[in-house]
N, C-alpha and C positions, 0 to 999 in steps of 0.2 A: 402575586409573585411568588415562583416556586422557591421553596427553601433549600439554600445551600447544602449538599450532601457532602460528607467527606469521604474521599476516595479512600478504598481498602486496600489499592495496590500501589507499592512503592516500584519505580520502573528503576530498574538497575541495568548496567551493560550485559548483554547476552554473553554466555562464556566465550564466543569466538571473538569478543572484542576487549578482554581484559588485557592490560598491558599495552594496548596500541597508542594510548593518548588520544583520546576522543577529540575531533577538532584540530588536531594538529598533524597527524599523519596524513591526512587527506584534505588538508586545508587549501592546496593546490586547485582542487577541484571546485571549491564553492563560490569562485569567481565567475562560473558559468551560469549561474542562477540568479534570478532577481524575484524577490516576493511579489505576488501580485497586488495584494492588498493587505490591509492590518490584521487579516487571519492569519498569515504567514504562509498560505498556501498558494499554489501555483495555477493560472489559468491554462488554457490549451497552448499559449504561445510558451508559457513555462514549461508545459510537458513536452514541448519540441526543444526546449533546452535540454531536457532529460535525453531526448535523442544524441545531441552533440556528446554529452556526457558519455552515455554508453557505447557511443562509438569507440571514443578514446579506451573504455574499459574492453570492449570487444578486442579491438587491436591488440593491447597489452597481454590479453588472455590467449589469444591464438597465434600470435607471432612469438611468444616466448613461453614454451611449456615449461619452464622452470619457475616462472613467476605468475600463476594461475591467479586472477583476480575474483573470488566468488563473489557473486552479487544477485539478488532475488529483487522481482519485480512484483509488487502483490496488489492485487485489486479487491477493494473492500465495498460491499453493499450494505446497506441499513436495511434489514428485511422488511420491517413494517411500513418504511417510505415505499419500497418496492411493490408491496401489497396494495398499498393505496395508488400507486401509479398505475398499476395493472387494472384496477378498478375505477381507474378516473376521477380518483377522489381527492388528488393532491391539492393543497392549497397554500396559501403564503405562510401559514404557520410552519407548514412542514419545510418550506424554504428558508424559513429562520433557524429551524432546528438543524438542518443540515449545516448552516454557516456556523452555529455553535459547536458542533460536532467537529467541523473542520479546524476550527480555531483551537480546539483542545487537541485534535490530533497532530496539529503543527507543533503544539507546545511539548509533546512528549516524543517528537521526533528528533533523533539524536541530530548532532551537527552534521555528521559524516553522512547523513542519510536525507532524502528530499521528499515531501510529500505535496502530492497535487490533487485538483478535484477535476473531473470531467463529467458533466451532466450531473446526474445523481450518485454516482459513483467517486470513489477515493482511490489514489494508486500511490502508493509507497516506494520508493527506491531503497533498498536495504544492502549496503555494501558489506563484504566480508561475511555473508550470511548465506546459507544452504538452505535449500526447501524443507527439509525435515526440521531444522531450527525455527523457521517460520510456523510449522505445524504445532512443535512441542512447545514453544517458548513465546514468539511474538505474538502469535494469533490469540492464546489464552489471555495473555496479560492486557493486550489491546482490547480485548472483548469486554473484559471485566471493567476496565477503566471507562470505556465509552458507554457502556451500559448505565453506569453512574452517572455519567454526564448528560444522556438521554432521558434518564428517569427524574433528574432535576429540573429537566425542561416539560416533563409532562407526558413523555412518550417511553413506552416499554416495549423494547425490541431486541432481537439478537442481531448477529452480524455474520453475512458469509464473506469467505475469501477465495481468492484464484491466484495461484502461485505460479510463477514461471521462474526458472533458474538458468542464469547466463552460462555456468559451466555443466550443468546437468542436463539440458534439454536442447542440444545441438541449435543453439541460436544463431542464425544466420546474419543477422543485422539488427537494429534497433526496432523496427516496425514489426519484424518477426517476435521478439519478444514482448511487445506490448499486446500483440494479437494473442500471442499464446497464454497471457495472463488473464486476458479479457474472455478468452475461450474457457479457460477454468474456472472464473467466476460464473460464467453460464451455466457450466455443469454443476457448480456449486448450488447455484438457486434451483435448479432441477431437482437436487436431492432433498430439497427443504430447507428451513430456516435453521442459519446455526452452521450450516456446513462448511467444510474447508475441503477444496480440490487441488491437487497438484497436477500440472499438465502431463498429459500422458498421449503421445504420438500415436499410440495404437487405438486409442478409443475417442479421440479429439481431433478428427482432421480439419485442416482449416481450408476455407473456401479458395479458389483460385491458385492451390498449390499443385 
């Protein structure tokens, strides 16, 4: 049984959250989501509920220029799991570790945000957060925390991130935002383990656009 490790990172609200009353200001959104299992993450059906949520956010953002609602969608890959998948070496133990990582990711996700899983990847909706805040605050803290979690389960790994921003990347609809986040993650994985890429339409064209 792996020895429990103490986590060195204390999670605090990002600067953009301070004073907003976590879990209160956006409590009217939480009724749109239903937890998929005891991990606290969401299934694909739950991700579809993300779509409903983001439609509301998108409408608020683009129909009232004076009340812009910043939000980012972050796709996360466990790099060592990705390497094993490419080499055809995935096993039951890897699935178990992904479940453990997902459970811990859910626990550190703020009430105003939502974390889900699709296949081997995780997706996190961060409200009131811009792309650079993901790069400078969220990703480093999350990486350090989840690396400790993975190591306690016997997996040494880095994490890669793809970021799409509702207010910064000309998001047309919820499908567009999800695809841009995934595309950015694909580019991050090409750059190597531990990379983070923010979506850029100039270098990351989407298929069928």
